[in-house]
C-alpha positions as CSV (number, residue, x, y, z in Angstrom):
1,M,80.4,-59.8,-134.2
2,A,82.0,-56.5,-133.3
3,I,80.2,-54.0,-131.0
4,I,81.1,-50.7,-132.1
5,D,79.3,-47.4,-131.7
6,E,81.5,-44.9,-133.5
7,K,80.5,-44.4,-137.1
8,R,84.0,-44.7,-138.5
9,G,84.9,-47.6,-136.5
10,R,81.6,-49.6,-137.7
11,R,82.5,-48.7,-141.3
12,I,85.9,-50.2,-141.2
13,A,84.7,-53.2,-139.5
14,Q,82.3,-53.7,-141.9
15,S,84.0,-53.1,-145.2
16,I,87.6,-53.8,-144.6
17,Y,87.3,-56.8,-142.3
18,G,83.7,-58.1,-143.3
19,L,82.5,-58.2,-139.5
20,P,79.1,-57.9,-138.7
21,V,78.6,-54.8,-136.2
22,K,76.1,-53.8,-133.7
23,G,75.9,-50.7,-131.3
24,T,74.7,-50.2,-127.9
25,A,71.1,-49.3,-129.1
26,G,71.2,-52.7,-131.2
27,L,72.3,-54.4,-128.0
28,L,69.9,-53.2,-125.9
29,V,67.0,-54.1,-128.4
30,D,68.4,-57.8,-128.4
31,A,68.3,-57.7,-124.7
32,H,64.7,-56.4,-124.7
33,R,63.7,-59.1,-127.2
34,L,65.3,-61.8,-124.8
35,G,63.1,-60.4,-121.9
36,L,66.2,-59.1,-120.2
37,L,65.4,-55.4,-120.4
38,M,61.7,-54.4,-119.7
39,D,61.7,-50.8,-120.7
40,L,64.0,-50.0,-123.8
41,R,62.7,-46.4,-124.3
42,D,63.4,-45.5,-120.6
43,T,66.9,-47.2,-120.6
44,L,67.9,-45.1,-124.0
45,L,66.7,-42.0,-122.7
46,A,68.4,-42.4,-119.5
47,L,71.9,-43.3,-121.5
48,K,71.1,-40.0,-123.5
49,G,70.3,-38.1,-120.4
50,A,73.6,-39.2,-118.9
51,G,75.5,-37.8,-121.8
52,Y,75.7,-41.0,-124.1
53,F,75.2,-39.7,-127.7
54,L,71.8,-41.4,-129.1
55,S,70.0,-39.5,-131.7
56,D,66.2,-39.4,-131.4
57,Q,66.0,-41.2,-134.7
58,V,68.2,-44.0,-133.2
59,I,66.0,-44.3,-130.3
60,E,62.8,-44.4,-132.7
61,A,64.3,-47.1,-134.6
62,A,65.5,-49.1,-131.8
63,C,62.0,-49.0,-130.2
64,T,60.1,-49.9,-133.4
65,A,62.6,-52.9,-134.1
66,A,61.9,-54.1,-130.7
67,Q,58.1,-54.0,-130.9
68,G,58.5,-55.6,-134.5
69,H,60.0,-58.8,-133.0
70,G,57.9,-60.4,-130.3
């Protein structure tokens, strides 16, 4: 698996190399599901507040995904 946040990099890794990819939000969803991260939304908002680009749609999708699995 490749951990890539940049859109073009994800596309290349998937289409050319056939790699499954995951971004930071997906990694944090996994950590939340495993009980390693208690407050996913606050963590994502803190990253955004620190200047890390996360759209509101990505934050909402991550929180929804985390709720849907355990």
